[in-house]
N, C-alpha and C positions, 0 to 999 in steps of 0.2 A: 503491499500501501505506500501512496505515494501523494506530498503537500504541495498544488501547484500553487505560483504564483503570477499572475499576468501583468501584462506591463507592456507598455509604450518603448520598442527598441531607443529610438532615440536618446530616450531621456533614461533611460536606465531602472531596475528595481528596487526593489523598498521604498520605498520616497512614499512621505506620508506628509499630507496638507497637516495631522494633530501634528507634527513633527514641530511645525511650524504658529509660527506666532499669527493672532489672526487677519492682523493688515497682510504678511505676507501668502496668506491663504487667501483671504479673499484678491489678492492683487491674481495669483496664479484662473481664478475662478473666473474673472474678468478676461485674460488671454485666452484661456477658453472658450467663452463667449464670442470671441469676437474673429478665434479660430472653425467657428462655427463646431463643435467639438461634443461629442455625444455627451460628455460629463460633466457640463455648461449647461441643462436642462437642471440638475438637480440641484443649483443655487438658484434659481429661479425668483424667488421670492429675497434673493441676499441675506438670506440665517441658513444655508448649510453649516453653519460649522458652530451654529449656534447647538441645531439638533442634532447636530454629529460626535459635540461634547457630550449630549445627553445620553446618547445610544452608548455609547464608549461607557460612560458615568454606570451607568445601566450594565453593560455585557462583566465589564470588569467589579462589582459588586458581586449580581450572580453565581459568579465565578467563585468567588471568596467565597461566599457562602456553601457551594458546592464539594469546596477542600480544596479549589483550584490554589497555585500558589503563582503569581505572575511576579515579574520581576519588571515589568514596562508596565507605566498607568498607561497607552495607548497599545494597542494588538497592532500586527502585520497581518494583511488580511490574506489567505488566503482557500487553494479549495481542496477536498478531499478527496482524492479521484480529480482526471481531467477534464476538464468541461470546454468544449468548444465555444458553447457562446459566448464564456467570460473573454477568452480571445479575441472575439469577434469585436469588443470594442476598442479597436485599437485600432489605428491609419495601419501599424506595421506593429505587430503585434508579435509579442516574442515572450516565453515562461521560463519558469525556473520548478524544476519540480525533485525535490528533498524527500527521499525515509524517511517514513513516519519514523520508525526503529532512531534516526539521527536523532528525537526530538526528548525533550523529556514533558512526559506527558499530564504531568501537575503543573505545564507551562500554558498546557493549547486546552481551550473550551472551543465547542461547533456548536452550529444551530444550523435548523432544518433549514436552509432559503440563508438570503442574504441576509443579513440582519439588523440594517435599519426595517425593514417590512417586520420581518419578525419580533422583532420589543417593540416598534410603535402600535399602541394599538387603539390609532386612529381608525382604521381601516375594517373595524367589526368584526373581523376575524376569529376567531372560537377556538380552532385547531389546541391539542393537547401540547403542541412544540412551540406556539407562539410563547412572549416573553418569557423563555425558555431556554438554556444553554444548557451544554450534556458534556462530560467526559468522554473519550472515546467509548468506551465501554458500553455508555449511553446511546450516545447516537448511532451506534450497530446497530442499537434495540430499535430504536427509530424507524433506521433503514430497512432489519428487518421487517416492520408493521409495515410504511409506507412504500417502500420501494426507493428507489434511487432519486431524487426528483427529477435532473437531466433528462432522466425518458420521460418527461409528463410536460416537454414544454414543445410551440412553438411560436413562430417571430410572430406570426399573425395575431393569432387568439390571447397571448400572454396579458397579463393583467399583472401589473408591478408587483403585486403582493405574491404572488403566487410562488412558493417555490419554485426554483431551478436549478439547487448545486447547494450541496454541503457549504458549507464555510466554517473555516478553521480559524480560531480566531489563538493568534501567534504573543504570546507573554514575555517575551527573551526574547535577546537578539542572538543566543544560540541554537542553533549553527547558522542561522540565516545569516552574519556577515562574514562565516568560510565559504557561504556560498555564495555568495553575492561576490567574493574575491573573485573566486574559481572566472566563476563568468563574467568579468572583468580583464582579467587574465586568457583567453581565451581566444 
């Protein structure tokens, strides 16, 4: 089993708006909007970073409640298994895959679907996997129960809150920094 991280090839992997000041993040969003980038629509009301901080604080709290041992205050985002949908978000998409056994699983949480709509209660969704994070053994039980979410989407009919992949939130820079260096040295 592997965790995958998708990114814009020219920018490089594991760049996080959460690691920036709000001013720097807003500048990047403005640049994305001018370039008609798919990620620009996330900031349509100018409050994306506000919602992102709230979502990440909830993820962190839920993970700690599950016995997680985060090292970072904000996660690196990955998917459990390959997901072509995520790669399609980028003009020139690339990915890094890291074996799951390279991670300390006490520093990795999972959501059944993208964490934003999974954590955000405003869509009225009531499935058991909403507003919940899982440890690895628990997400395997959810996958066994509901199947792999990536098998359920198509570009034309999928709503934002429909799970399309299993997201992994990595709350440590280990082993990410090592794989990031390998990627840049290739």
